[in-house]
OpenMM code with the backbone's topology and positions (N, CA, C; nanometers):
from openmm import Vec3, app, unit

residues = "MET ALA ILE ARG ARG TYR SER LYS LEU ASN LEU LYS LYS ILE ARG ILE ASN LYS LYS SER ASN ILE PHE ILE ARG SER ASN ILE VAL GLU ILE SER LEU PRO LYS ASN GLN SER ILE ASN ASP LYS ILE SER LYS LEU PHE SER ILE VAL ASP PHE SER GLN GLY ASP LEU LEU ASN VAL ILE TYR GLY ASN TYR GLU ILE LEU ILE LEU ILE SER GLY ASN HIS LEU ASP PHE LEU LYS LYS SER PHE PRO LYS PHE LYS ASN LYS ILE LYS LYS ARG LEU ALA SER VAL THR ILE LYS ILE PRO PRO SER VAL LEU ASN ILE PRO GLY PHE TYR TYR SER ILE THR LYS SER LEU MET LEU GLU ASN ILE SER ILE ILE ASP ILE VAL ASN THR ARG ASN GLU ALA SER ILE ILE VAL LYS GLU ASN ASP ILE PRO LYS THR PHE GLU LYS LEU SER LYS GLU ILE ILE ILE GLU PHE PHE LYS".split()
positions = [
    Vec3(7.5596, 12.8657, 8.9739),
    Vec3(7.5041, 12.7899, 8.8663),
    Vec3(7.5627, 12.6481, 8.8645),
    Vec3(7.6928, 12.6426, 8.8681),
    Vec3(7.7560, 12.4976, 8.8463),
    Vec3(7.7079, 12.4072, 8.9615),
    Vec3(7.7000, 12.4661, 9.0829),
    Vec3(7.6537, 12.3793, 9.1967),
    Vec3(7.5225, 12.3280, 9.1736),
    Vec3(7.4321, 12.4030, 9.1105),
    Vec3(7.2966, 12.3571, 9.0870),
    Vec3(7.3006, 12.2440, 8.9790),
    Vec3(7.3885, 12.2457, 8.8841),
    Vec3(7.4092, 12.1411, 8.7892),
    Vec3(7.4341, 12.0089, 8.8489),
    Vec3(7.5499, 12.0233, 8.9393),
    Vec3(7.5910, 11.9013, 9.0101),
    Vec3(7.4804, 11.8287, 9.0921),
    Vec3(7.4042, 11.9187, 9.1620),
    Vec3(7.3123, 11.8608, 9.2557),
    Vec3(7.2038, 11.7712, 9.1801),
    Vec3(7.1824, 11.8160, 9.0443),
    Vec3(7.0800, 11.7481, 8.9664),
    Vec3(7.1369, 11.6125, 8.9203),
    Vec3(7.2589, 11.5832, 8.9179),
    Vec3(7.3200, 11.4620, 8.8654),
    Vec3(7.3063, 11.3579, 8.9833),
    Vec3(7.2945, 11.2349, 8.9426),
    Vec3(7.2714, 11.1232, 9.0292),
    Vec3(7.4185, 11.0718, 9.0781),
    Vec3(7.4650, 11.1055, 9.1949),
    Vec3(7.5894, 11.0602, 9.2365),
    Vec3(7.5703, 10.9197, 9.3070),
    Vec3(7.6519, 10.8309, 9.2570),
    Vec3(7.6548, 10.6835, 9.3067),
    Vec3(7.7843, 10.6647, 9.3885),
    Vec3(7.7827, 10.5741, 9.4889),
    Vec3(7.9094, 10.5352, 9.5556),
    Vec3(7.9080, 10.3918, 9.5570),
    Vec3(8.0303, 10.3347, 9.5395),
    Vec3(8.0521, 10.1945, 9.5475),
    Vec3(8.1674, 10.1847, 9.6599),
    Vec3(8.1571, 10.0850, 9.7455),
    Vec3(8.2657, 10.0600, 9.8522),
    Vec3(8.3277, 9.9276, 9.8152),
    Vec3(8.4567, 9.9494, 9.8136),
    Vec3(8.5315, 9.8139, 9.8003),
    Vec3(8.6026, 9.7984, 9.9414),
    Vec3(8.5813, 9.6784, 10.0005),
    Vec3(8.6318, 9.6634, 10.1358),
    Vec3(8.7579, 9.5719, 10.1333),
    Vec3(8.7897, 9.5375, 10.2577),
    Vec3(8.9071, 9.4631, 10.2728),
    Vec3(8.9011, 9.3153, 10.2142),
    Vec3(8.8045, 9.2809, 10.1676),
    Vec3(8.7931, 9.1473, 10.1054),
    Vec3(8.8721, 9.1427, 9.9605),
    Vec3(8.9073, 9.2563, 9.9104),
    Vec3(8.9903, 9.2651, 9.7950),
    Vec3(9.1267, 9.2075, 9.8291),
    Vec3(9.1894, 9.1178, 9.7617),
    Vec3(9.3195, 9.0658, 9.7819),
    Vec3(9.4285, 9.1729, 9.7588),
    Vec3(9.5135, 9.1819, 9.8568),
    Vec3(9.6291, 9.2740, 9.8530),
    Vec3(9.7589, 9.1901, 9.8661),
    Vec3(9.8505, 9.2180, 9.7712),
    Vec3(9.9733, 9.1400, 9.7782),
    Vec3(10.0914, 9.2401, 9.7702),
    Vec3(10.1885, 9.2253, 9.8599),
    Vec3(10.3061, 9.3200, 9.8623),
    Vec3(10.4206, 9.2468, 9.8217),
    Vec3(10.5137, 9.3189, 9.7325),
    Vec3(10.6362, 9.2621, 9.6934),
    Vec3(10.7352, 9.3813, 9.7084),
    Vec3(10.8560, 9.3475, 9.7700),
    Vec3(10.9593, 9.4561, 9.7857),
    Vec3(11.0793, 9.4101, 9.7010),
    Vec3(11.1854, 9.4821, 9.7135),
    Vec3(11.3122, 9.4611, 9.6383),
    Vec3(11.2875, 9.4569, 9.4893),
    Vec3(11.2284, 9.5613, 9.4396),
    Vec3(11.2095, 9.5708, 9.2966),
    Vec3(11.2981, 9.6856, 9.2405),
    Vec3(11.3520, 9.6631, 9.1283),
    Vec3(11.4233, 9.7707, 9.0605),
    Vec3(11.3664, 9.7994, 8.9208),
    Vec3(11.3808, 9.9194, 8.8804),
    Vec3(11.3194, 9.9619, 8.7557),
    Vec3(11.4151, 10.0409, 8.6614),
    Vec3(11.4040, 10.0155, 8.5379),
    Vec3(11.4913, 10.0928, 8.4410),
    Vec3(11.4102, 10.1339, 8.3205),
    Vec3(11.4260, 10.2429, 8.2656),
    Vec3(11.3568, 10.2839, 8.1499),
    Vec3(11.4609, 10.3044, 8.0393),
    Vec3(11.4353, 10.2438, 7.9222),
    Vec3(11.5359, 10.2300, 7.8159),
    Vec3(11.4699, 10.2772, 7.6910),
    Vec3(11.5580, 10.3326, 7.6007),
    Vec3(11.5056, 10.3715, 7.4665),
    Vec3(11.4611, 10.2467, 7.3857),
    Vec3(11.3593, 10.2657, 7.3060),
    Vec3(11.2985, 10.1631, 7.2259),
    Vec3(11.3838, 10.1325, 7.1054),
    Vec3(11.4577, 10.0334, 7.0954),
    Vec3(11.5343, 10.0015, 6.9623),
    Vec3(11.5582, 9.8430, 6.9714),
    Vec3(11.6052, 9.7950, 6.8532),
    Vec3(11.6211, 9.6530, 6.8335),
    Vec3(11.7301, 9.5939, 6.9240),
    Vec3(11.8432, 9.6649, 6.9367),
    Vec3(11.9435, 9.6102, 7.0224),
    Vec3(11.9064, 9.5963, 7.1648),
    Vec3(11.8357, 9.6869, 7.2231),
    Vec3(11.7728, 9.6789, 7.3623),
    Vec3(11.6829, 9.5638, 7.3631),
    Vec3(11.5994, 9.5496, 7.2608),
    Vec3(11.4954, 9.4436, 7.2668),
    Vec3(11.5630, 9.3049, 7.2571),
    Vec3(11.6777, 9.2969, 7.1958),
    Vec3(11.7421, 9.1639, 7.1923),
    Vec3(11.7987, 9.1290, 7.3284),
    Vec3(11.8442, 9.2315, 7.3963),
    Vec3(11.8964, 9.2153, 7.5413),
    Vec3(11.7872, 9.1781, 7.6394),
    Vec3(11.6607, 9.2302, 7.6138),
    Vec3(11.5618, 9.2066, 7.7010),
    Vec3(11.5122, 9.0668, 7.6920),
    Vec3(11.5248, 8.9967, 7.5786),
    Vec3(11.4885, 8.8566, 7.5669),
    Vec3(11.5752, 8.7756, 7.6590),
    Vec3(11.6845, 8.8152, 7.6871),
    Vec3(11.7783, 8.7304, 7.7805),
    Vec3(11.7264, 8.7416, 7.9258),
    Vec3(11.6569, 8.8471, 7.9666),
    Vec3(11.6091, 8.8572, 8.0820),
    Vec3(11.5171, 8.7477, 8.1180),
    Vec3(11.4347, 8.7079, 8.0359),
    Vec3(11.3408, 8.5947, 8.0594),
    Vec3(11.4130, 8.4652, 8.0945),
    Vec3(11.5304, 8.4423, 8.0502),
    Vec3(11.5991, 8.3200, 8.0811),
    Vec3(11.6597, 8.3112, 8.2209),
    Vec3(11.6686, 8.4313, 8.2879),
    Vec3(11.7400, 8.4266, 8.4130),
    Vec3(11.6189, 8.4467, 8.5302),
    Vec3(11.5110, 8.4801, 8.4870),
    Vec3(11.4005, 8.4970, 8.5920),
    Vec3(11.3329, 8.3675, 8.6140),
    Vec3(11.3108, 8.3317, 8.7406),
    Vec3(11.2463, 8.2120, 8.7783),
    Vec3(11.1248, 8.2495, 8.8408),
    Vec3(11.0085, 8.2482, 8.7658),
    Vec3(10.8669, 8.2869, 8.8158),
    Vec3(10.8292, 8.1823, 8.9076),
    Vec3(10.8628, 8.0586, 8.9172),
    Vec3(10.8272, 7.9568, 9.0035),
    Vec3(10.8821, 7.9895, 9.1463),
    Vec3(10.9942, 8.0675, 9.1609),
    Vec3(11.0469, 8.1085, 9.2774),
    Vec3(11.0052, 8.2440, 9.3277),
    Vec3(10.9220, 8.2951, 9.2574),
    Vec3(10.8593, 8.4405, 9.3019),
    Vec3(10.9266, 8.5544, 9.2309),
    Vec3(11.0141, 8.5280, 9.1318),
    Vec3(11.0829, 8.6398, 9.0704),
    Vec3(10.9728, 8.7246, 8.9975),
    Vec3(11.0042, 8.8564, 8.9770),
    Vec3(10.9243, 8.9483, 8.9067),
    Vec3(10.9942, 8.9925, 8.7762),
    Vec3(10.9273, 8.9926, 8.6711),
    Vec3(10.9820, 9.0652, 8.5515),
    Vec3(10.8471, 9.1220, 8.4751),
    Vec3(10.8414, 9.2511, 8.4633),
    Vec3(10.7277, 9.3164, 8.3850),
    Vec3(10.8170, 9.4003, 8.2879),
    Vec3(10.7788, 9.3831, 8.1611),
    Vec3(10.8406, 9.4584, 8.0509),
    Vec3(10.7234, 9.5301, 7.9831),
    Vec3(10.7301, 9.6680, 7.9895),
    Vec3(10.6220, 9.7419, 7.9213),
    Vec3(10.6818, 9.8201, 7.8192),
    Vec3(10.6166, 9.8017, 7.6862),
    Vec3(10.6636, 9.8693, 7.5781),
    Vec3(10.5767, 9.9971, 7.5632),
    Vec3(10.6334, 10.1080, 7.5710),
    Vec3(10.5641, 10.2350, 7.5278),
    Vec3(10.5901, 10.2758, 7.3877),
    Vec3(10.5452, 10.3924, 7.3519),
    Vec3(10.5653, 10.4377, 7.2040),
    Vec3(10.7184, 10.4585, 7.1826),
    Vec3(10.7904, 10.5142, 7.2784),
    Vec3(10.9290, 10.5633, 7.2575),
    Vec3(11.0328, 10.4998, 7.3614),
    Vec3(10.9783, 10.4259, 7.4584),
    Vec3(11.0738, 10.3673, 7.5580),
    Vec3(11.0197, 10.2272, 7.6063),
    Vec3(11.1023, 10.1536, 7.6758),
    Vec3(11.0677, 10.0271, 7.7304),
    Vec3(11.1057, 10.0424, 7.8830),
    Vec3(10.9979, 10.0039, 7.9578),
    Vec3(11.0186, 9.9993, 8.1115),
    Vec3(11.0263, 9.8645, 8.1583),
    Vec3(11.1251, 9.8332, 8.2371),
    Vec3(11.1453, 9.6998, 8.2972),
    Vec3(11.1390, 9.7134, 8.4444),
    Vec3(11.0600, 9.6342, 8.5071),
    Vec3(11.0464, 9.6108, 8.6522),
    Vec3(11.0994, 9.4636, 8.6792),
    Vec3(11.1928, 9.4468, 8.7664),
    Vec3(11.2497, 9.3080, 8.7857),
    Vec3(11.2930, 9.3086, 8.9307),
    Vec3(11.2808, 9.1715, 8.9696),
    Vec3(11.3274, 9.1477, 9.1160),
    Vec3(11.4762, 9.2027, 9.1389),
    Vec3(11.4909, 9.2600, 9.2548),
    Vec3(11.6219, 9.3224, 9.2883),
    Vec3(11.7402, 9.2207, 9.2904),
    Vec3(11.7221, 9.0963, 9.2997),
    Vec3(11.8240, 8.9982, 9.2937),
    Vec3(11.8874, 8.9899, 9.1558),
    Vec3(11.8315, 9.0439, 9.0535),
    Vec3(11.8772, 9.0475, 8.9171),
    Vec3(11.9375, 9.1797, 8.8884),
    Vec3(11.9676, 9.2624, 8.9750),
    Vec3(12.0286, 9.3897, 8.9588),
    Vec3(12.1638, 9.3864, 8.8844),
    Vec3(12.2504, 9.3024, 8.9227),
    Vec3(12.3885, 9.2843, 8.8578),
    Vec3(12.3656, 9.2439, 8.7105),
    Vec3(12.2771, 9.1679, 8.6816),
    Vec3(12.2477, 9.1202, 8.5456),
    Vec3(12.2045, 9.2424, 8.4608),
    Vec3(12.1202, 9.3266, 8.5245),
    Vec3(12.0599, 9.4418, 8.4550),
    Vec3(12.1631, 9.5408, 8.4254),
    Vec3(12.2581, 9.5700, 8.5303),
    Vec3(12.3728, 9.6549, 8.5140),
    Vec3(12.4690, 9.6105, 8.3981),
    Vec3(12.4952, 9.4746, 8.3992),
    Vec3(12.5803, 9.4213, 8.2879),
    Vec3(12.5062, 9.4253, 8.1475),
    Vec3(12.3870, 9.4073, 8.1484),
    Vec3(12.3188, 9.4083, 8.0138),
    Vec3(12.3003, 9.5418, 7.9531),
    Vec3(12.2853, 9.6394, 8.0498),
    Vec3(12.2630, 9.7807, 8.0052),
    Vec3(12.3493, 9.8864, 8.0660),
    Vec3(12.4885, 9.8639, 8.0455),
    Vec3(12.5876, 9.9509, 8.1154),
    Vec3(12.5694, 10.0962, 8.0934),
    Vec3(12.5297, 10.1344, 7.9744),
    Vec3(12.5050, 10.2743, 7.9464),
    Vec3(12.3991, 10.3466, 8.0299),
    Vec3(12.3140, 10.2588, 8.0744),
    Vec3(12.1897, 10.3114, 8.1533),
    Vec3(12.1945, 10.2864, 8.3069),
    Vec3(12.3112, 10.2475, 8.3584),
    Vec3(12.3162, 10.2105, 8.5013),
    Vec3(12.2575, 10.3237, 8.5878),
    Vec3(12.2831, 10.4446, 8.5529),
    Vec3(12.2400, 10.5574, 8.6258),
    Vec3(12.0890, 10.5819, 8.6238),
    Vec3(12.0221, 10.5097, 8.5380),
    Vec3(11.8768, 10.5348, 8.5351),
    Vec3(11.8018, 10.4280, 8.6023),
    Vec3(11.8835, 10.3359, 8.6814),
    Vec3(11.8096, 10.2353, 8.7488),
    Vec3(11.7504, 10.2891, 8.8785),
    Vec3(11.6201, 10.2663, 8.9038),
    Vec3(11.5613, 10.3098, 9.0418),
    Vec3(11.5622, 10.1819, 9.1217),
    Vec3(11.6122, 10.1993, 9.2379),
    Vec3(11.6213, 10.0812, 9.3424),
    Vec3(11.5232, 10.1005, 9.4550),
    Vec3(11.5101, 10.0062, 9.5395),
    Vec3(11.4345, 10.0103, 9.6624),
    Vec3(11.2847, 10.0536, 9.6305),
    Vec3(11.2332, 9.9866, 9.5331),
    Vec3(11.0920, 10.0084, 9.5015),
    Vec3(11.0138, 9.8824, 9.5458),
    Vec3(10.8782, 9.9029, 9.5605),
    Vec3(10.7892, 9.7921, 9.6033),
    Vec3(10.6673, 9.8039, 9.5288),
    Vec3(10.5892, 9.6921, 9.5201),
    Vec3(10.4621, 9.6996, 9.4531),
    Vec3(10.3574, 9.6496, 9.5541),
    Vec3(10.2376, 9.7106, 9.5386),
    Vec3(10.1187, 9.6697, 9.6099),
    Vec3(10.0186, 9.6268, 9.5020),
    Vec3(9.9846, 9.5131, 9.5081),
    Vec3(9.8927, 9.4534, 9.3950),
    Vec3(9.7549, 9.4290, 9.4618),
    Vec3(9.6657, 9.4964, 9.3998),
    Vec3(9.5229, 9.4883, 9.4357),
    Vec3(9.4438, 9.3972, 9.3316),
    Vec3(9.3658, 9.3025, 9.3815),
    Vec3(9.2774, 9.2220, 9.2905),
    Vec3(9.1559, 9.3093, 9.2631),
    Vec3(9.1331, 9.3433, 9.1456),
    Vec3(9.0220, 9.4299, 9.1079),
    Vec3(8.8906, 9.3573, 9.1035),
    Vec3(8.7891, 9.3924, 9.1859),
    Vec3(8.6699, 9.3203, 9.1876),
    Vec3(8.6009, 9.3394, 9.0501),
    Vec3(8.5369, 9.2289, 8.9943),
    Vec3(8.4684, 9.2489, 8.8694),
    Vec3(8.3654, 9.3488, 8.8765),
    Vec3(8.3029, 9.3785, 8.9831),
    Vec3(8.1990, 9.4835, 8.9955),
    Vec3(8.2414, 9.6222, 8.9535),
    Vec3(8.3723, 9.6555, 8.9693),
    Vec3(8.4148, 9.7917, 8.9429),
    Vec3(8.4988, 9.8006, 8.8183),
    Vec3(8.5042, 9.6967, 8.7342),
    Vec3(8.5801, 9.7068, 8.6131),
    Vec3(8.5360, 9.8073, 8.5144),
    Vec3(8.4102, 9.8407, 8.4986),
    Vec3(8.3644, 9.9362, 8.4061),
    Vec3(8.3105, 10.0588, 8.4573),
    Vec3(8.3355, 10.0847, 8.5886),
    Vec3(8.2949, 10.1987, 8.6647),
    Vec3(8.4012, 10.3110, 8.6527),
    Vec3(8.3639, 10.4314, 8.6173),
    Vec3(8.4700, 10.5384, 8.6119),
    Vec3(8.5050, 10.5778, 8.7539),
    Vec3(8.6398, 10.6023, 8.7690),
    Vec3(8.6834, 10.6504, 8.8958),
    Vec3(8.7621, 10.5535, 8.9868),
    Vec3(8.7748, 10.4307, 8.9391),
    Vec3(8.8324, 10.3271, 9.0238),
    Vec3(8.9847, 10.3684, 9.0534),
    Vec3(9.0566, 10.3981, 8.9392),
    Vec3(9.1942, 10.4367, 8.9613),
    Vec3(9.2166, 10.5706, 9.0209),
    Vec3(9.1246, 10.6700, 9.0041),
    Vec3(9.1190, 10.8031, 9.0552),
    Vec3(9.1118, 10.7779, 9.2123),
    Vec3(9.0134, 10.7008, 9.2503),
    Vec3(8.9880, 10.6819, 9.3949),
    Vec3(9.1223, 10.6346, 9.4688),
    Vec3(9.1910, 10.5415, 9.3975),
    Vec3(9.3193, 10.4795, 9.4646),
    Vec3(9.4198, 10.5962, 9.4644),
    Vec3(9.4448, 10.6529, 9.3491),
    Vec3(9.5530, 10.7439, 9.3541),
    Vec3(9.5260, 10.8736, 9.4390),
    Vec3(9.3967, 10.9127, 9.4400),
    Vec3(9.3726, 11.0249, 9.5302),
    Vec3(9.4023, 10.9975, 9.6739),
    Vec3(9.3520, 10.8693, 9.7167),
    Vec3(9.3779, 10.8281, 9.8577),
    Vec3(9.5239, 10.8263, 9.8871),
    Vec3(9.6094, 10.7795, 9.8061),
    Vec3(9.7607, 10.7735, 9.8173),
    Vec3(9.8163, 10.9227, 9.8223),
    Vec3(9.7620, 11.0088, 9.7306),
    Vec3(9.8048, 11.1469, 9.7225),
    Vec3(9.7782, 11.2124, 9.8644),
    Vec3(9.6700, 11.1831, 9.9157),
    Vec3(9.6291, 11.2541, 10.0489),
    Vec3(9.7132, 11.2146, 10.1635),
    Vec3(9.7836, 11.0913, 10.1516),
    Vec3(9.8828, 11.0432, 10.2404),
    Vec3(10.0265, 11.0816, 10.2034),
    Vec3(10.0432, 11.1673, 10.0949),
    Vec3(10.1685, 11.2114, 10.0484),
    Vec3(10.2619, 11.0887, 10.0038),
    Vec3(10.1925, 10.9939, 9.9447),
    Vec3(10.2695, 10.8727, 9.8843),
    Vec3(10.2815, 10.9019, 9.7341),
    Vec3(10.4063, 10.8967, 9.6833),
    Vec3(10.4296, 10.9168, 9.5403),
    Vec3(10.4218, 10.7823, 9.4690),
    Vec3(10.3453, 10.7888, 9.3689),
    Vec3(10.3338, 10.6635, 9.2847),
    Vec3(10.4379, 10.6633, 9.1716),
    Vec3(10.5193, 10.5628, 9.1700),
    Vec3(10.6240, 10.5631, 9.0651),
    Vec3(10.5723, 10.5173, 8.9358),
    Vec3(10.4825, 10.4058, 8.9449),
    Vec3(10.4187, 10.3454, 8.8278),
    Vec3(10.2960, 10.2818, 8.8617),
    Vec3(10.2088, 10.2545, 8.7736),
    Vec3(10.1035, 10.1665, 8.7856),
    Vec3(10.0958, 10.0619, 8.6757),
    Vec3(10.1043, 9.9382, 8.7098),
    Vec3(10.1101, 9.8310, 8.6034),
    Vec3(9.9848, 9.7500, 8.6278),
    Vec3(9.9170, 9.7174, 8.5266),
    Vec3(9.7700, 9.6469, 8.5493),
    Vec3(9.7665, 9.5475, 8.4321),
    Vec3(9.6802, 9.4497, 8.4759),
    Vec3(9.6097, 9.3644, 8.3842),
    Vec3(9.4694, 9.3832, 8.4037),
    Vec3(9.3837, 9.3084, 8.3465),
    Vec3(9.2340, 9.3320, 8.3614),
    Vec3(9.1854, 9.3150, 8.5030),
    Vec3(9.2426, 9.2244, 8.5712),
    Vec3(9.1917, 9.1947, 8.7113),
    Vec3(9.2938, 9.2358, 8.8262),
    Vec3(9.4035, 9.2958, 8.7984),
    Vec3(9.4991, 9.3310, 8.8921),
    Vec3(9.5550, 9.4608, 8.8675),
    Vec3(9.5772, 9.5346, 8.9789),
    Vec3(9.6439, 9.6678, 8.9551),
    Vec3(9.7647, 9.6684, 9.0556),
    Vec3(9.8931, 9.6803, 9.0001),
    Vec3(10.0059, 9.6960, 9.0840),
    Vec3(10.0622, 9.8326, 9.0843),
    Vec3(10.0605, 9.8848, 9.2067),
    Vec3(10.0994, 10.0308, 9.2380),
    Vec3(10.2506, 10.0143, 9.2775),
    Vec3(10.3369, 10.0819, 9.2044),
    Vec3(10.4797, 10.0772, 9.2387),
    Vec3(10.5099, 10.2086, 9.3181),
    Vec3(10.5733, 10.1828, 9.4434),
    Vec3(10.5969, 10.2896, 9.5286),
    Vec3(10.7464, 10.2719, 9.5802),
    Vec3(10.7905, 10.3607, 9.6591),
    Vec3(10.9204, 10.3458, 9.7244),
    Vec3(10.8980, 10.2568, 9.8437),
    Vec3(10.9973, 10.1713, 9.8582),
    Vec3(10.9872, 10.0663, 9.9819),
    Vec3(10.9588, 10.1324, 10.1054),
    Vec3(10.9978, 10.2493, 10.1361),
    Vec3(10.9681, 10.3125, 10.2658),
    Vec3(10.8255, 10.3726, 10.2751),
    Vec3(10.7504, 10.3632, 10.1621),
    Vec3(10.6164, 10.4054, 10.1598),
    Vec3(10.5222, 10.2864, 10.1733),
    Vec3(10.5743, 10.1655, 10.1778),
    Vec3(10.4925, 10.0546, 10.1824),
    Vec3(10.3964, 10.0467, 10.3083),
    Vec3(10.4352, 10.0683, 10.4165),
    Vec3(10.3368, 10.0670, 10.5327),
    Vec3(10.2212, 10.1537, 10.5203),
    Vec3(10.2449, 10.2777, 10.4800),
    Vec3(10.1348, 10.3764, 10.4641),
    Vec3(10.0516, 10.3342, 10.3440),
    Vec3(10.1059, 10.2874, 10.2338),
    Vec3(10.0284, 10.2423, 10.1187),
    Vec3(9.9431, 10.1211, 10.1534),
    Vec3(9.9973, 10.0266, 10.2189),
    Vec3(9.9243, 9.9014, 10.2613),
    Vec3(9.8017, 9.9477, 10.3523),
    Vec3(9.8352, 10.0304, 10.4597),
    Vec3(9.7344, 10.0709, 10.5454),
    Vec3(9.6174, 10.1406, 10.4733),
    Vec3(9.6584, 10.2320, 10.3772),
    Vec3(9.5578, 10.3095, 10.3079),
    Vec3(9.4652, 10.2120, 10.2213),
    Vec3(9.5343, 10.1350, 10.1399),
    Vec3(9.4581, 10.0507, 10.0541),
    Vec3(9.3931, 9.9283, 10.1199),
    Vec3(9.4248, 9.8849, 10.2314),
    Vec3(9.3631, 9.7749, 10.2986),
    Vec3(9.2252, 9.8293, 10.3665),
    Vec3(9.2103, 9.9528, 10.3789),
    Vec3(9.0934, 10.0043, 10.4311),
    Vec3(8.9935, 10.0143, 10.3141),
    Vec3(8.8796, 10.0466, 10.3464),
    Vec3(8.7609, 10.0606, 10.2409),
    Vec3(8.7989, 10.1733, 10.1516),
    Vec3(8.7788, 10.1536, 10.0222),
    Vec3(8.7974, 10.2442, 9.9097),
    Vec3(8.6615, 10.2838, 9.8610),
    Vec3(8.6252, 10.4015, 9.8524),
    Vec3(8.4944, 10.4548, 9.8139),
    Vec3(8.5147, 10.5133, 9.6742),
    Vec3(8.4405, 10.4604, 9.5707),
    Vec3(8.4431, 10.5191, 9.4389),
    Vec3(8.3154, 10.6032, 9.4131),
    Vec3(8.3279, 10.7255, 9.3908),
    Vec3(8.2114, 10.8055, 9.3660),
    Vec3(8.2043, 10.8371, 9.2154),
    Vec3(8.0910, 10.8280, 9.1545),
    Vec3(8.0769, 10.8552, 9.0167),
    Vec3(7.9416, 10.8985, 8.9866),
    Vec3(7.9184, 10.9729, 8.8799),
    Vec3(7.7929, 11.0170, 8.8427),
    Vec3(7.7283, 10.9281, 8.7374),
    Vec3(7.6085, 10.8820, 8.7565),
    Vec3(7.5281, 10.8074, 8.6722),
    Vec3(7.4122, 10.8609, 8.6193),
] * unit.nanometer
topology = app.Topology()
chain = topology.addChain("A")
for resn in residues:
    res = topology.addResidue(resn, chain)
    for name in ("N", "CA", "C"):
        topology.addAtom(name, app.Element.getBySymbol(name[0]), res)
């Protein structure tokens, strides 16, 4: 019965090819902190040490209960000094693969599913996904970068029902 219902739906496919820009960044560290005012005050100091013009990375994501910081590994010592109670929560040797999202797929269901599924099939663990409207940065372990790049630089097929 369920198979018959699926066959009646109109399955559409969209292919995203290698023309999507892919950018790789290594030597990233991550820390997850509780959300409170004293932590927030220390985070503001991070912006003064990061030099975006030199390619430094700083992403600060505020959740409901915690704050996640992704920062270039060359600022690891500053991170340890700023948050000494949380030194053991720092994840090192991370990397990001950033994909420029084509405008044609912004409102199509299944874009992130297609990416995460293709990485899962390669046994690649996704640490985080950080995105803006036109970019998706997938955070993985540095040793997974070759497989991640290889998989994402090939064609991605998004299947959805319309």
